[in-house]
N, C-alpha and C positions, 0 to 999 in steps of 0.2 A: 504493500500500500504506500502511495506517495506520501512523503512528509510534507509539512506545511511551513513555509517561511514567509515573512513579510519584509519587503524591502521598499524603502521610499527614497526618492530623489527629488530635490527641490531646487528650483532656479528662481532667485529673487530679482525680478525686473518688472516689465509690464505685465507679465503673467508668470505663474508658477505651476509646476507639474509634479505630482507625487504618484508613485506607483506602489500598489499593494499586490503582492504576488500570492495567490492561493496555489501552493505547490512548491516543489523543490526548486531553488534558484541555482542556475548553473548554465554553462555554455552549451551543454548537451540537452538542455530542457527548454523547449520553446514555450512561450506563453502568448496567449491572445487576449486582447482587451475584451472584457465582458460587460463591465458597467463603468460609467463615468459620472462622478459627482462633480458638477461644475458650479462653483461659487462665484456669483457676480450679482451685485445689487440690481434689482429691478428686471432681471432677465428671466422671464417666466416661460418663454416658448422653447421647447426642446429642439435642438438642432439635428439630432439623430435619435433613432429609436432607443438606443441603450444609454442615452444621456439623461441625467437627472439634474435639471436646473434648480439650484437652491438660491433663494433671494437673500443671500448674506454677503456682505462686502468684506473681502480680505483686507487686512490692515497693513500688509507688506507689498501688495501688488494690486493691479487693477482687476485681475481675475485670477482664479486658481482652479485647477482641475486635479481631481484625485482619481486615478485610473486603476481599477481592480482588474487583475489579469489572472488567467487560469490556464493550466496545460490543456491542450486539445485531447479529444474532440470536444468542442464547445457547442452550445446551442443558444438560440435567441428567438423569442417570439412574444406576441401580444395576443391576449384573449380578453375581449372587453376592454376594461380600463386597467388591467393588470399587465405590466411588462415583466417578463421573466427571462433570465439568462444565466449561464453558468456552465458547469461540466458534469461529469458523472458523480462527483462527490459534493459539490456546492451549488446552491442556487441563490442568486440575488434577484429580488423582486422589488418593484416600486409602483406606486400609484400617485397620481397628482389630482387633487380634488379642489376645484375652484370654490372659494368661500367668500363671496362678496359681502356676506354678513355672518355674524357668529351665532345666529339664532339656532341653527340646526347642527352645531358642531358635535354634540354627543351622538346623535343618530348617524351622521355622516362618518364619524370615526368608527362607530360600531360596525356599520355596513362595510366600510373599506377594509378594516382589519379582518373581518370574516372572509371577505373575498380573496384577499391576498394570501392568508394562511391556508385556506382551502386549496388555492391554486398550487402552492408549493407541495402540500400534502398529496394532492392528486398526482403529482409528478414524482412521488417517491421520496421527497425530502421531509422526513417526519420530525426532525429536531430543529427547533428554532433557536439560533445561536446569537442573533444580534438584531436590534431594531433601532432605527433613527426616525425621529418625528420632528418635522419643521413646521411650526404652527404660527399662522398669522395672528396678530393682536393677542398674544398669549396672556398678557396681564390685564386685558380689557374686561370690565365687568366687576361688580361688587359681590363679595361673599361667594356663595356657591354658584352665582351666575358668571363668575370669572371664566374666561375661555379655557384656561388650563384645567380648571376643575371639571368643566364640562367635557373636555377631551378625555380626562381620566375616567369619567363615567362611561363614555363610549368604549374606550379600550378595555376596561374591566369587564363590561358586559360581553364584549366580543370574545375575549379570551376565556371567560367563565363559560360561555355558551359552547366553546370548543373544547371544554373539559381540561383546561390548563389548571393544574394545582399550583400553589405557591412555589414548590420546588421545581416546577417546569418553566417558570417565568425567565425570559432571557435578559441579557444585558440590554440596556436601552439608553437613549438620549432623547430629550424633549426640550427644544429651544425655540425661541420666537424669531420669526422673520419679519423685521420691521419694514422691509421694502417689497413685500409680496402679499397677494391675496389668495395664495394657493397653499393648501395643506399638502405636504409631501410626506408619505409614509414609505420607508424603505426597510427591507429586511434581508438578512442572510440566514438561509436554512441549510441543513446538511444531513447527510446519511450517516455521518460519524457520531459516536457517542458524545454527549455533552455533560458537563457538571457545572452547576450554577454556584456562585460564591457570594458570601456576605462579608461585611466588614465589622469586626468586633467593636469598632468605635462608633458605629451607627446602628440605629434601629433599621431593620429591613424596611424598605420603602413600602412594601405591601402590607406592613403592620403599622403604618403611621396612624396616630390618633385622629379622631373626627375633626379636629380643628383645621385640618388641611383639606377637607372636602368630604363629600358624601361617599366617594370611593377612593381608596388609596392608590397611589401610582403603582402600576403593575409591571415591575421590572426587578431584576436582580442587580447586585452591585457589579458583578462580572460573570462571564461565562468562559469556561475552558472547552475547547473543541479538540478532540483527538483521542487516540487509543493508547492503551498502556504499552510502554516500550518504544513509543514513537514521539517525535517532537510534537508539541501541542501548541495550539493558538490560544492566546488569552485576549479576550475583548473586555475592556474595562468601561463601564457605563460613564456617561457624563456625571462628573463628580464635583461637588461644591463644598463650601465652608459650612457643613452641617455636622454637628456632633450630637449623638443621640438622634433626636429628630428635629432639633432646633438650629436655626441659622445663628452663626456666631460671627463676631467681629464686624458688626454692621457699620458701614461707612468707611471701612479701611480696605482698599483694594490689595494692599501689600499683605496685611494679616490674613485676609481671606485666601489669597493665593498660597500662602504658607500653610494654612490649615487644609486647603484642598490637596496640596502635595502630601501632607501627613496622611490624609485619607487614602490617597493613591498608594502610598507605601504600605499602609495597613491592608489594603485589598490585595496587592501583589503578594505580600507575605502570606496571607490566608490562602491564596491560590497555590503557592509553592508547597505549603504544608499539606493541603488537601491532596494535591497531585503527586507529592513525593518528588518534585522536580526543583530546579533552580531557574531563575530568570536568565535566559540566554541572551536576550536583547530586546530593546524597545524599538519597534519599527517607526513609530511616529505618534504625535499628539495632535489633536484638534483642541484649540484653546478658544473658548467663546467668551467675549468681553462685552459687557453691557455699555460702558461709557468709553468712547474712543480716547478720551483724555487719560484714562488709566493704562493704556496700552504700553507705554515705555516702562512703567513700574512693574506691571505684571510680567512682561517679557523678561525683564531683568531677574525677577524671582524664579521664573521657569528655567532660565538658562543656568543659574547657579545652583539649581536643585539637583536631586539624584537622577532626574530624567533629562537633564539639560543637554546631553549629548545626542538626543534623538531629534530628528527633524520635526518641527512644529509648524502647524498652520494656524495663524491667529485670525479670528473672524469676529466681526461686529454682530452681536446678536442680543436679543432680549432673553431673559432666563425665567425659569418656572416660578420663582418667588421674586417679588419686586425688590427685596433687600439684597439679593445676591448679585455680586458684581463680576464673578468669573466662574466658569465651569470648564473642566478639562476631561477629555476622554483619551484613552490610549489603546494601542494595539501592540502586543508583545508576543514573543515566542518563549516557550518553556521547554527545558530538556533535562 
């Protein structure tokens, strides 16, 4: 069975390009692009079938593209509003749902999640390893009417209806797209075994108390994809300055970044303990920043931290709680 490695390359200029490889990296192993995440503010129209336009502005270039590649043979196709691509072991799917208003966000999220998960399952990819959710107007609305809380209702209803237990919930990211009116849901599913990971420093998101909404966020802190005796992939969810279930260091971008990195370290440590492996390498980070003015300070903290050697993509985004200033996700390999 092929091992899995992640390699990213970044060029800082008018545009930046990163590569994520699903499969062994080497001169004798060809890879083909299967999914492209393109980050560029205000660009909602897909340029090609396997492109996922995300309305987030990169903070180091005019646009950024993250290319996910896999060994052949690969496949690509669209059924209804679900686009699916991948190879014999992995499938990447995405949906783009226009949301001119936030009134129906719960229903649209539920229906979309059910459609995309059923599609990957119908194609034999039974294990959900990673989700990304890019949500317009994420902090709009008061109390339980807030868009993010309504999104969480829809996601929880969908996954519950598909018989997901808490232990089945995958790693996830949910951030706001300030320059878009399109909800984008993207997932990675696999035929390989998965193990979901929690952080001892944090309450599992799916056990958050009622104060955060009628339905708790349905995701794990991280997911390991791989088999025993082989190199494994670690997907770490979007992670922020949350200890227990409470946001900490309100108003300080520097302290929130430091606390976020502490949480990332705790998650990676838990993953290595559960899997009996060591961290082989960090392929890359996505760093979501609420206030552009905080970018230099946050970047400095990231670069001097334990993951500072990895390529990082810095993006301007709204976050799931209005007091949070930074959120970081990572992809790594364990061996």
